[in-house]
C-alpha positions as CSV (number, residue, x, y, z in Angstrom):
1,M,97.4,-131.9,102.5
2,D,95.2,-128.9,101.7
3,Y,98.3,-126.6,102.2
4,F,99.5,-128.1,99.5
5,I,96.5,-128.5,97.5
6,S,96.1,-124.4,98.2
7,Y,99.0,-123.8,96.2
8,G,97.9,-125.9,93.3
9,Y,100.9,-126.8,90.7
10,I,103.5,-125.2,93.2
11,G,102.3,-127.6,96.2
12,L,102.0,-130.4,94.0
13,F,105.6,-129.9,93.1
14,L,106.5,-129.5,96.6
15,A,104.1,-132.5,98.2
16,S,106.3,-134.5,95.0
17,F,109.5,-133.5,95.9
18,L,109.2,-134.1,99.7
19,A,107.2,-137.5,99.1
20,A,110.2,-139.1,97.2
21,T,112.7,-137.9,100.4
22,I,112.4,-139.3,103.9
23,L,109.1,-137.7,104.6
24,P,105.7,-139.8,104.6
25,L,103.7,-137.7,102.3
26,S,101.3,-138.7,99.8
27,S,101.8,-136.8,96.5
28,E,98.7,-139.2,94.8
29,I,96.6,-137.1,96.9
30,V,97.2,-134.0,95.7
31,L,97.5,-135.1,92.5
32,S,94.0,-136.8,92.5
33,V,92.6,-133.4,93.9
34,L,94.2,-131.1,91.2
35,L,92.7,-133.2,88.5
36,L,89.2,-133.5,89.8
37,N,89.5,-130.0,90.1
38,H,89.8,-129.8,86.2
39,Y,93.9,-128.8,86.5
40,D,95.5,-129.8,83.2
41,V,96.3,-133.4,82.9
42,A,99.7,-133.3,81.0
43,T,100.8,-130.8,83.1
44,T,99.9,-132.1,86.5
45,I,101.6,-135.4,85.2
46,T,104.8,-133.6,84.3
47,V,104.8,-131.7,87.7
48,A,104.4,-134.6,89.5
49,S,107.1,-136.6,88.0
50,I,109.6,-133.3,88.3
51,G,109.1,-132.7,91.9
52,N,109.5,-136.8,92.9
53,I,112.5,-137.4,90.5
54,L,114.2,-134.1,92.0
55,G,113.7,-135.5,95.4
56,S,115.2,-139.0,94.4
57,I,117.8,-137.1,93.2
58,T,118.2,-135.3,96.5
59,N,118.2,-138.8,98.2
60,Y,120.9,-140.2,95.7
61,Y,123.6,-137.2,96.4
62,I,122.4,-137.7,100.1
63,G,123.6,-141.7,99.9
64,L,126.9,-140.2,97.6
65,G,127.8,-139.0,101.1
66,S,130.0,-141.0,103.6
67,H,128.2,-144.7,103.8
68,N,129.1,-144.9,107.6
69,L,128.3,-141.0,108.6
70,V,124.8,-141.4,106.9
71,L,124.0,-145.0,108.5
72,K,125.0,-143.7,111.9
73,R,122.3,-141.2,111.5
74,L,119.4,-143.9,110.5
75,E,117.2,-146.0,113.0
76,N,118.5,-149.3,112.9
77,T,115.0,-149.9,110.7
78,S,116.3,-147.3,108.2
79,R,119.8,-148.8,108.1
80,E,118.1,-152.8,107.4
81,K,116.1,-151.1,104.5
82,I,119.4,-149.0,102.9
83,N,121.4,-152.5,103.2
84,H,118.7,-154.3,101.7
85,S,118.2,-152.2,99.0
86,I,122.0,-152.1,98.4
87,E,122.0,-155.9,98.0
88,T,118.9,-155.3,95.7
89,L,120.8,-153.3,93.5
90,K,123.7,-155.3,93.4
91,K,121.4,-158.1,92.7
92,F,119.3,-157.0,90.0
93,G,121.1,-153.7,88.7
94,T,120.3,-150.3,88.0
95,P,116.8,-151.7,86.9
96,A,115.5,-152.2,90.2
97,L,115.4,-148.0,90.6
98,L,112.0,-148.5,88.0
99,F,110.5,-149.4,91.5
100,A,111.7,-146.4,93.0
101,W,108.1,-145.1,93.5
102,V,106.8,-147.9,95.6
103,P,106.2,-146.9,99.0
104,I,109.0,-148.1,101.9
105,I,111.1,-149.5,99.5
106,G,111.8,-146.9,96.7
107,D,113.2,-144.0,99.1
108,P,116.0,-146.5,100.7
109,L,116.4,-147.4,97.2
110,T,117.5,-143.9,96.1
111,V,120.0,-143.5,98.4
112,A,121.6,-147.2,98.4
113,A,121.9,-146.0,94.4
114,G,124.3,-143.1,95.6
115,F,126.2,-145.3,98.3
116,I,127.1,-147.8,95.3
117,R,128.1,-144.9,93.0
118,V,125.3,-145.8,90.4
119,K,125.9,-143.9,87.3
120,L,123.6,-140.9,87.6
121,T,122.7,-141.0,84.2
122,Q,121.4,-144.4,84.7
123,F,119.7,-143.6,87.9
124,I,117.9,-140.4,86.3
125,L,116.8,-142.7,83.4
126,F,115.5,-145.6,85.9
127,V,113.8,-143.5,88.0
128,S,112.1,-141.0,85.9
129,V,110.7,-143.5,83.9
130,G,109.1,-145.4,86.9
131,K,108.0,-142.4,88.4
132,I,106.3,-140.9,84.9
133,I,104.6,-144.8,84.4
134,R,103.0,-144.0,87.9
135,Y,101.6,-140.6,87.9
136,Y,100.3,-141.5,84.6
137,I,98.8,-144.6,85.7
138,V,97.3,-142.7,88.4
139,A,96.0,-139.8,86.7
140,T,94.3,-142.0,84.3
141,L,92.7,-143.8,87.1
142,I,91.6,-140.5,88.3
143,I,90.1,-139.2,84.9
144,N,88.4,-142.4,83.8
145,N,86.2,-142.8,87.2
């Protein structure tokens, strides 16, 4: 995490982007350290949100690829998570994407949205709202403690 922190907003953007893809990173740590070092709150939330949203859009486009090709390259646990996410989206619809920020379920949910061809505008709307709210809450908790 020190690597990302040392690059300030650029590091936060990269950590947030990568954390929204298949890499196990915690952009909240980078966000927290930057806020504790008096970085601008609004800019920090904005940079983290944009990076994380773009990472989710990357997952969406991965899901738009051939369903079978993508699933063949995934481990069985990932395959099961994506299949479960597809069923979740079919059951609850695109509002389920508000929870794309949740660890473990978020990444498969965004890939599944691509698999089932959720409209990109709806995808971006719900994913963005959820991720912005999450970063706002994290930032509020950090600066108020």
